[in-house]
A tleap script that builds the chain and sets N, CA, C and O, in Angstrom:
source leaprc.protein.ff14SB
mol = sequence {
  NMET SER LYS THR SER VAL VAL VAL ARG GLN
  LYS LYS ARG GLU ALA THR VAL GLN LYS PHE
  ALA ALA LYS ARG ALA GLU LEU LYS ALA ILE
  LEU SER SER PRO LYS THR THR ASP GLU GLU
  PHE TYR ALA ALA GLN ARG LYS LEU ASP LYS
  MET PRO ARG ASN SER SER LYS VAL ARG LEU
  LYS ASN ARG CYS SER ILE THR GLY ARG PRO
  ARG ALA PHE ILE GLY LYS PHE GLY VAL SER
  ARG ILE GLN PHE ARG GLU LEU ALA LEU ASN
  GLY GLN LEU PRO GLY VAL VAL LYS ALA SER
  CTRP
}
set mol.1.N position { 70.321 95.752 102.688 }
set mol.1.CA position { 71.772 95.650 102.379 }
set mol.1.C position { 71.856 96.962 102.220 }
set mol.1.O position { 70.813 97.558 101.951 }
set mol.2.N position { 73.267 97.809 102.366 }
set mol.2.CA position { 73.561 98.669 102.384 }
set mol.2.C position { 73.954 99.953 101.996 }
set mol.2.O position { 74.319 99.838 100.826 }
set mol.3.N position { 74.127 101.620 102.508 }
set mol.3.CA position { 73.450 102.462 100.995 }
set mol.3.C position { 74.545 102.017 100.085 }
set mol.3.O position { 75.362 101.169 100.443 }
set mol.4.N position { 74.574 102.728 98.615 }
set mol.4.CA position { 75.458 102.814 97.955 }
set mol.4.C position { 75.993 103.272 97.813 }
set mol.4.O position { 76.861 103.109 96.955 }
set mol.5.N position { 75.856 104.342 98.672 }
set mol.5.CA position { 77.157 106.022 99.044 }
set mol.5.C position { 78.402 105.219 99.794 }
set mol.5.O position { 79.422 105.094 99.118 }
set mol.6.N position { 78.402 104.785 100.846 }
set mol.6.CA position { 78.916 103.736 101.704 }
set mol.6.C position { 79.554 103.247 101.075 }
set mol.6.O position { 80.784 103.294 101.114 }
set mol.7.N position { 78.999 102.751 100.457 }
set mol.7.CA position { 79.866 101.002 99.360 }
set mol.7.C position { 80.757 102.021 98.584 }
set mol.7.O position { 81.689 101.408 98.063 }
set mol.8.N position { 80.825 103.993 98.196 }
set mol.8.CA position { 81.117 103.467 97.162 }
set mol.8.C position { 82.322 104.612 98.111 }
set mol.8.O position { 83.236 105.072 97.427 }
set mol.9.N position { 82.284 104.940 99.333 }
set mol.9.CA position { 82.625 105.056 99.629 }
set mol.9.C position { 84.225 104.733 100.375 }
set mol.9.O position { 85.201 105.386 100.746 }
set mol.10.N position { 83.743 103.177 100.313 }
set mol.10.CA position { 84.605 102.612 101.054 }
set mol.10.C position { 85.324 102.308 99.712 }
set mol.10.O position { 86.522 102.521 99.525 }
set mol.11.N position { 84.594 101.867 98.934 }
set mol.11.CA position { 85.863 102.115 96.768 }
set mol.11.C position { 86.393 103.283 97.170 }
set mol.11.O position { 86.813 103.826 96.149 }
set mol.12.N position { 86.563 103.842 97.937 }
set mol.12.CA position { 86.934 105.179 97.095 }
set mol.12.C position { 88.484 105.427 97.932 }
set mol.12.O position { 89.520 105.954 97.529 }
set mol.13.N position { 88.171 104.870 99.120 }
set mol.13.CA position { 89.599 104.864 100.217 }
set mol.13.C position { 90.231 103.930 99.765 }
set mol.13.O position { 91.388 104.183 99.428 }
set mol.14.N position { 89.702 102.464 99.580 }
set mol.14.CA position { 90.583 101.964 99.222 }
set mol.14.C position { 91.722 101.853 97.994 }
set mol.14.O position { 92.657 101.053 98.012 }
set mol.15.N position { 91.444 102.852 96.889 }
set mol.15.CA position { 91.971 103.064 96.361 }
set mol.15.C position { 93.007 104.468 96.688 }
set mol.15.O position { 94.075 104.868 96.223 }
set mol.16.N position { 92.076 104.940 97.722 }
set mol.16.CA position { 93.188 105.803 98.431 }
set mol.16.C position { 94.700 105.401 99.087 }
set mol.16.O position { 95.852 105.833 99.128 }
set mol.17.N position { 93.981 104.410 99.511 }
set mol.17.CA position { 94.721 103.237 100.668 }
set mol.17.C position { 96.074 102.762 99.130 }
set mol.17.O position { 97.144 103.301 99.414 }
set mol.18.N position { 96.120 102.423 98.548 }
set mol.18.CA position { 96.813 101.601 97.598 }
set mol.18.C position { 97.761 102.158 97.267 }
set mol.18.O position { 98.932 101.812 97.421 }
set mol.19.N position { 96.995 103.857 96.366 }
set mol.19.CA position { 97.653 105.153 95.716 }
set mol.19.C position { 98.847 105.132 96.189 }
set mol.19.O position { 99.856 104.847 95.545 }
set mol.20.N position { 98.746 105.706 98.385 }
set mol.20.CA position { 99.886 106.350 98.526 }
set mol.20.C position { 101.069 104.590 99.704 }
set mol.20.O position { 102.149 104.639 100.292 }
set mol.21.N position { 100.155 103.508 99.513 }
set mol.21.CA position { 100.640 102.863 100.085 }
set mol.21.C position { 102.435 102.542 100.682 }
set mol.21.O position { 102.960 102.117 101.711 }
set mol.22.N position { 103.047 103.217 98.864 }
set mol.22.CA position { 104.286 103.083 98.533 }
set mol.22.C position { 105.247 103.686 99.784 }
set mol.22.O position { 106.100 103.181 100.513 }
set mol.23.N position { 104.645 105.066 99.645 }
set mol.23.CA position { 105.212 106.209 100.228 }
set mol.23.C position { 105.228 106.623 101.373 }
set mol.23.O position { 105.953 107.379 102.021 }
set mol.24.N position { 103.423 105.439 101.741 }
set mol.24.CA position { 103.710 105.722 103.826 }
set mol.24.C position { 104.484 104.304 104.608 }
set mol.24.O position { 104.493 103.720 105.692 }
set mol.25.N position { 105.182 104.219 103.057 }
set mol.25.CA position { 105.002 102.259 104.075 }
set mol.25.C position { 107.273 103.407 104.264 }
set mol.25.O position { 108.283 103.403 104.968 }
set mol.26.N position { 106.638 104.127 102.959 }
set mol.26.CA position { 108.688 104.230 103.402 }
set mol.26.C position { 108.649 105.249 104.475 }
set mol.26.O position { 109.483 105.540 105.333 }
set mol.27.N position { 107.653 105.645 104.253 }
set mol.27.CA position { 108.182 107.285 105.234 }
set mol.27.C position { 108.194 106.126 106.916 }
set mol.27.O position { 108.993 106.272 107.841 }
set mol.28.N position { 107.459 105.431 106.872 }
set mol.28.CA position { 107.263 104.373 108.348 }
set mol.28.C position { 108.892 103.941 108.723 }
set mol.28.O position { 109.634 104.026 109.702 }
set mol.29.N position { 108.972 103.370 107.173 }
set mol.29.CA position { 110.391 103.252 107.230 }
set mol.29.C position { 111.408 103.898 108.191 }
set mol.29.O position { 112.196 103.377 108.981 }
set mol.30.N position { 111.300 104.450 108.061 }
set mol.30.CA position { 112.664 106.049 107.942 }
set mol.30.C position { 112.255 106.345 109.670 }
set mol.30.O position { 113.278 106.457 110.346 }
set mol.31.N position { 110.814 106.501 110.557 }
set mol.31.CA position { 109.939 106.883 111.626 }
set mol.31.C position { 110.724 105.603 112.245 }
set mol.31.O position { 111.574 105.959 113.062 }
set mol.32.N position { 110.659 104.443 112.087 }
set mol.32.CA position { 111.008 103.328 112.062 }
set mol.32.C position { 112.227 102.445 112.814 }
set mol.32.O position { 112.357 101.549 113.648 }
set mol.33.N position { 113.182 103.485 111.775 }
set mol.33.CA position { 115.302 103.268 112.225 }
set mol.33.C position { 115.022 103.015 112.214 }
set mol.33.O position { 113.945 102.584 111.802 }
set mol.34.N position { 116.478 102.953 113.207 }
set mol.34.CA position { 116.942 103.320 114.668 }
set mol.34.C position { 118.328 104.392 114.427 }
set mol.34.O position { 118.914 105.074 115.267 }
set mol.35.N position { 118.534 104.275 113.251 }
set mol.35.CA position { 119.412 105.206 112.510 }
set mol.35.C position { 118.970 106.710 111.954 }
set mol.35.O position { 119.168 107.454 110.994 }
set mol.36.N position { 118.684 106.687 112.443 }
set mol.36.CA position { 117.659 108.247 111.129 }
set mol.36.C position { 117.918 109.386 112.663 }
set mol.36.O position { 117.620 109.183 113.840 }
set mol.37.N position { 118.497 110.421 112.085 }
set mol.37.CA position { 118.151 112.061 113.067 }
set mol.37.C position { 117.241 112.835 113.487 }
set mol.37.O position { 116.049 112.645 113.248 }
set mol.38.N position { 117.610 113.623 114.039 }
set mol.38.CA position { 115.769 113.628 114.599 }
set mol.38.C position { 115.926 114.596 113.931 }
set mol.38.O position { 115.429 115.542 114.542 }
set mol.39.N position { 116.631 115.129 112.363 }
set mol.39.CA position { 116.068 116.225 111.534 }
set mol.39.C position { 115.210 115.056 110.238 }
set mol.39.O position { 114.515 115.318 109.256 }
set mol.40.N position { 115.425 114.455 110.513 }
set mol.40.CA position { 114.686 113.593 109.299 }
set mol.40.C position { 113.678 112.776 110.091 }
set mol.40.O position { 112.524 112.749 109.665 }
set mol.41.N position { 113.896 112.306 110.868 }
set mol.41.CA position { 112.585 112.307 112.123 }
set mol.41.C position { 111.314 112.487 112.193 }
set mol.41.O position { 110.408 111.655 112.238 }
set mol.42.N position { 111.290 113.549 112.200 }
set mol.42.CA position { 110.745 115.088 112.401 }
set mol.42.C position { 109.697 115.742 110.610 }
set mol.42.O position { 108.625 116.252 110.285 }
set mol.43.N position { 111.053 115.206 109.969 }
set mol.43.CA position { 110.155 115.731 109.025 }
set mol.43.C position { 109.418 114.416 108.505 }
set mol.43.O position { 108.478 114.658 109.262 }
set mol.44.N position { 109.005 113.206 107.862 }
set mol.44.CA position { 109.411 112.418 108.621 }
set mol.44.C position { 107.734 111.809 108.279 }
set mol.44.O position { 106.973 111.196 107.530 }
set mol.45.N position { 107.958 112.598 109.571 }
set mol.45.CA position { 106.511 112.803 110.425 }
set mol.45.C position { 105.595 113.567 110.219 }
set mol.45.O position { 104.491 113.471 110.753 }
set mol.46.N position { 106.059 114.755 109.110 }
set mol.46.CA position { 105.380 116.230 108.888 }
set mol.46.C position { 104.589 115.617 107.575 }
set mol.46.O position { 103.396 115.840 107.369 }
set mol.47.N position { 105.684 114.562 106.452 }
set mol.47.CA position { 105.017 114.234 105.705 }
set mol.47.C position { 104.181 113.834 105.793 }
set mol.47.O position { 103.258 114.177 105.054 }
set mol.48.N position { 103.957 112.413 107.215 }
set mol.48.CA position { 103.088 111.783 106.900 }
set mol.48.C position { 101.994 112.393 107.861 }
set mol.48.O position { 101.075 111.643 108.190 }
set mol.49.N position { 102.003 113.111 108.126 }
set mol.49.CA position { 100.368 114.228 108.679 }
set mol.49.C position { 99.669 115.153 107.804 }
set mol.49.O position { 98.604 115.757 107.685 }
set mol.50.N position { 100.719 114.977 107.290 }
set mol.50.CA position { 99.736 115.426 106.093 }
set mol.50.C position { 99.898 115.364 104.612 }
set mol.50.O position { 100.023 116.208 103.725 }
set mol.51.N position { 99.843 113.839 104.671 }
set mol.51.CA position { 98.997 112.824 103.869 }
set mol.51.C position { 97.370 112.620 103.891 }
set mol.51.O position { 96.927 113.341 104.786 }
set mol.52.N position { 96.569 112.072 103.389 }
set mol.52.CA position { 95.238 112.452 103.561 }
set mol.52.C position { 94.597 111.544 104.633 }
set mol.52.O position { 95.395 110.610 104.717 }
set mol.53.N position { 93.806 111.364 105.310 }
set mol.53.CA position { 94.027 110.422 105.973 }
set mol.53.C position { 93.601 108.973 106.461 }
set mol.53.O position { 93.876 108.130 107.315 }
set mol.54.N position { 92.434 109.299 104.976 }
set mol.54.CA position { 91.571 107.962 104.104 }
set mol.54.C position { 92.673 106.773 103.753 }
set mol.54.O position { 92.638 105.543 103.792 }
set mol.55.N position { 94.044 108.131 103.254 }
set mol.55.CA position { 95.135 106.667 103.105 }
set mol.55.C position { 96.151 105.745 103.960 }
set mol.55.O position { 97.314 105.346 103.904 }
set mol.56.N position { 95.161 105.661 104.675 }
set mol.56.CA position { 96.094 104.710 106.304 }
set mol.56.C position { 94.868 103.990 105.939 }
set mol.56.O position { 93.783 104.324 105.465 }
set mol.57.N position { 95.623 102.444 106.473 }
set mol.57.CA position { 95.047 101.451 105.632 }
set mol.57.C position { 93.497 100.515 106.616 }
set mol.57.O position { 92.589 99.727 106.351 }
set mol.58.N position { 94.241 101.566 108.248 }
set mol.58.CA position { 93.327 101.312 109.154 }
set mol.58.C position { 91.816 101.643 109.044 }
set mol.58.O position { 90.877 101.094 109.619 }
set mol.59.N position { 91.808 103.092 107.808 }
set mol.59.CA position { 90.429 103.049 107.878 }
set mol.59.C position { 89.345 102.179 106.676 }
set mol.59.O position { 88.230 102.541 106.298 }
set mol.60.N position { 89.960 101.202 106.355 }
set mol.60.CA position { 89.511 100.196 106.548 }
set mol.60.C position { 88.076 99.434 106.740 }
set mol.60.O position { 88.551 98.734 107.634 }
set mol.61.N position { 87.378 99.196 106.699 }
set mol.61.CA position { 86.574 98.601 106.270 }
set mol.61.C position { 86.265 96.884 105.901 }
set mol.61.O position { 86.407 96.905 104.679 }
set mol.62.N position { 85.948 95.516 106.244 }
set mol.62.CA position { 85.720 94.487 105.832 }
set mol.62.C position { 83.720 94.294 105.957 }
set mol.62.O position { 83.025 94.251 106.973 }
set mol.63.N position { 83.275 94.212 104.368 }
set mol.63.CA position { 82.348 94.600 103.692 }
set mol.63.C position { 81.808 92.855 103.005 }
set mol.63.O position { 82.403 91.813 102.731 }
set mol.64.N position { 80.403 93.326 102.958 }
set mol.64.CA position { 79.911 91.687 102.476 }
set mol.64.C position { 79.726 92.539 101.194 }
set mol.64.O position { 79.297 93.684 101.050 }
set mol.65.N position { 80.315 91.360 100.053 }
set mol.65.CA position { 81.014 91.445 98.581 }
set mol.65.C position { 79.226 91.608 97.682 }
set mol.65.O position { 78.921 92.054 96.576 }
set mol.66.N position { 78.221 90.876 99.052 }
set mol.66.CA position { 77.094 90.986 97.828 }
set mol.66.C position { 76.399 92.461 99.088 }
set mol.66.O position { 76.446 93.689 99.010 }
set mol.67.N position { 76.115 91.992 99.599 }
set mol.67.CA position { 75.257 93.581 100.331 }
set mol.67.C position { 75.977 94.695 101.064 }
set mol.67.O position { 75.724 95.810 101.522 }
set mol.68.N position { 76.756 94.055 100.981 }
set mol.68.CA position { 77.895 95.899 101.729 }
set mol.68.C position { 77.457 95.512 103.002 }
set mol.68.O position { 78.218 96.318 103.538 }
set mol.69.N position { 76.994 95.076 103.794 }
set mol.69.CA position { 76.662 94.611 104.541 }
set mol.69.C position { 78.320 94.713 105.994 }
set mol.69.O position { 79.089 93.758 106.102 }
set mol.70.N position { 78.389 95.257 106.359 }
set mol.70.CA position { 80.216 95.651 107.375 }
set mol.70.C position { 80.179 94.593 108.577 }
set mol.70.O position { 81.225 93.972 108.766 }
set mol.71.N position { 79.279 94.369 109.263 }
set mol.71.CA position { 79.677 93.687 109.706 }
set mol.71.C position { 79.104 91.838 110.468 }
set mol.71.O position { 78.012 91.504 110.008 }
set mol.72.N position { 79.506 91.160 111.115 }
set mol.72.CA position { 79.665 89.845 110.619 }
set mol.72.C position { 80.021 89.142 109.389 }
set mol.72.O position { 79.509 88.104 108.970 }
set mol.73.N position { 81.028 89.882 108.821 }
set mol.73.CA position { 82.367 88.727 107.800 }
set mol.73.C position { 82.887 88.783 108.418 }
set mol.73.O position { 83.445 89.440 109.296 }
set mol.74.N position { 82.594 87.187 107.505 }
set mol.74.CA position { 83.300 86.103 107.767 }
set mol.74.C position { 84.861 86.077 106.508 }
set mol.74.O position { 84.204 85.936 105.477 }
set mol.75.N position { 85.987 86.110 106.137 }
set mol.75.CA position { 86.634 87.175 105.788 }
set mol.75.C position { 87.439 85.538 104.853 }
set mol.75.O position { 88.331 85.514 104.004 }
set mol.76.N position { 86.960 84.832 105.234 }
set mol.76.CA position { 87.613 83.156 103.785 }
set mol.76.C position { 86.372 83.283 103.599 }
set mol.76.O position { 85.708 82.655 104.424 }
set mol.77.N position { 85.697 83.934 102.724 }
set mol.77.CA position { 84.739 83.688 102.181 }
set mol.77.C position { 84.089 85.393 101.421 }
set mol.77.O position { 84.182 85.222 100.206 }
set mol.78.N position { 83.814 86.091 101.547 }
set mol.78.CA position { 84.073 87.601 101.245 }
set mol.78.C position { 82.589 88.240 102.301 }
set mol.78.O position { 82.391 89.275 102.938 }
set mol.79.N position { 82.198 87.627 102.172 }
set mol.79.CA position { 80.923 88.047 102.513 }
set mol.79.C position { 79.905 87.816 104.207 }
set mol.79.O position { 79.876 86.989 105.119 }
set mol.80.N position { 79.494 88.572 103.997 }
set mol.80.CA position { 78.367 88.384 105.913 }
set mol.80.C position { 77.486 87.161 106.437 }
set mol.80.O position { 77.147 86.260 105.670 }
set mol.81.N position { 77.279 87.172 107.227 }
set mol.81.CA position { 77.197 85.290 108.305 }
set mol.81.C position { 75.730 85.729 107.416 }
set mol.81.O position { 75.830 85.007 106.424 }
set mol.82.N position { 74.791 86.309 107.300 }
set mol.82.CA position { 73.574 86.120 106.935 }
set mol.82.C position { 73.579 85.599 105.235 }
set mol.82.O position { 72.908 84.608 104.946 }
set mol.83.N position { 74.197 86.165 104.391 }
set mol.83.CA position { 74.476 85.673 102.968 }
set mol.83.C position { 75.605 84.434 102.727 }
set mol.83.O position { 75.944 84.082 101.597 }
set mol.84.N position { 76.096 83.872 103.882 }
set mol.84.CA position { 77.108 83.141 103.889 }
set mol.84.C position { 75.851 81.553 104.161 }
set mol.84.O position { 75.759 80.777 103.209 }
set mol.85.N position { 75.175 81.310 105.206 }
set mol.85.CA position { 74.382 81.115 105.344 }
set mol.85.C position { 73.527 80.519 104.175 }
set mol.85.O position { 73.472 79.370 103.738 }
set mol.86.N position { 72.953 81.535 103.851 }
set mol.86.CA position { 71.878 81.769 102.217 }
set mol.86.C position { 72.520 80.856 101.390 }
set mol.86.O position { 71.826 79.956 100.917 }
set mol.87.N position { 74.090 80.917 101.030 }
set mol.87.CA position { 74.326 80.436 99.809 }
set mol.87.C position { 74.955 79.562 100.435 }
set mol.87.O position { 75.535 79.210 99.409 }
set mol.88.N position { 75.567 78.566 101.557 }
set mol.88.CA position { 75.694 77.023 101.928 }
set mol.88.C position { 74.236 76.870 101.874 }
set mol.88.O position { 73.955 76.468 100.745 }
set mol.89.N position { 72.862 77.055 102.813 }
set mol.89.CA position { 72.577 76.097 102.156 }
set mol.89.C position { 71.677 75.929 100.560 }
set mol.89.O position { 70.709 75.183 100.410 }
set mol.90.N position { 72.281 76.820 99.470 }
set mol.90.CA position { 71.744 76.391 98.476 }
set mol.90.C position { 72.500 76.005 97.193 }
set mol.90.O position { 72.215 75.974 95.996 }
set mol.91.N position { 74.377 75.519 98.485 }
set mol.91.CA position { 74.725 74.897 98.135 }
set mol.91.C position { 75.564 75.970 96.755 }
set mol.91.O position { 75.031 75.996 95.646 }
set mol.92.N position { 76.367 76.468 96.919 }
set mol.92.CA position { 76.432 77.477 95.887 }
set mol.92.C position { 77.950 77.450 96.482 }
set mol.92.O position { 78.811 77.697 95.637 }
set mol.93.N position { 78.526 77.123 98.130 }
set mol.93.CA position { 79.983 77.580 98.276 }
set mol.93.C position { 80.760 75.733 98.818 }
set mol.93.O position { 80.688 74.987 99.794 }
set mol.94.N position { 81.610 75.754 97.137 }
set mol.94.CA position { 81.866 74.700 97.613 }
set mol.94.C position { 82.636 74.337 98.707 }
set mol.94.O position { 83.597 75.043 99.015 }
set mol.95.N position { 82.285 73.081 99.504 }
set mol.95.CA position { 82.943 72.385 100.656 }
set mol.95.C position { 82.600 72.678 101.694 }
set mol.95.O position { 82.790 71.870 102.603 }
set mol.96.N position { 81.961 73.947 101.973 }
set mol.96.CA position { 80.655 73.595 102.999 }
set mol.96.C position { 80.036 72.830 103.165 }
set mol.96.O position { 79.379 72.639 102.141 }
set mol.97.N position { 79.734 72.031 104.069 }
set mol.97.CA position { 78.456 71.280 104.531 }
set mol.97.C position { 77.763 71.870 105.522 }
set mol.97.O position { 78.275 72.765 106.193 }
set mol.98.N position { 76.348 71.377 105.753 }
set mol.98.CA position { 75.671 71.507 106.830 }
set mol.98.C position { 75.859 71.239 107.873 }
set mol.98.O position { 76.236 70.076 107.729 }
set mol.99.N position { 75.902 71.493 109.232 }
set mol.99.CA position { 76.437 70.375 110.524 }
set mol.99.C position { 74.768 70.143 110.566 }
set mol.99.O position { 73.981 69.582 109.804 }
set mol.100.N position { 74.589 71.072 112.219 }
set mol.100.CA position { 73.510 71.439 112.824 }
set mol.100.C position { 73.229 72.427 113.040 }
set mol.100.O position { 73.150 72.662 114.246 }
set mol.101.N position { 72.942 73.478 112.185 }
set mol.101.CA position { 72.343 74.634 111.456 }
set mol.101.C position { 71.702 74.856 110.887 }
set mol.101.O position { 71.569 76.028 110.534 }
savepdb mol mol.pdb
quit
């Protein structure tokens, strides 16, 4: 089980990413547009630099929804490999059948 502070920090990052997503996408569109003038480009770049670092989607980390474990995350189920195995063996994951493990 990971520390609660780390999980809370991750949730705070998710909220920040969601808050700034529209404005960030708008600025990125200006930067990638070939019709943008140099002044507009640099102005958009400065605005993007002044935004909080945690507003970037790249800074998010997939975590197990049960334990908060950051590694060995199985995206389809939203849990780590350890929790996946426990849930599968208990029959709590629909459609998952034990093969040979």
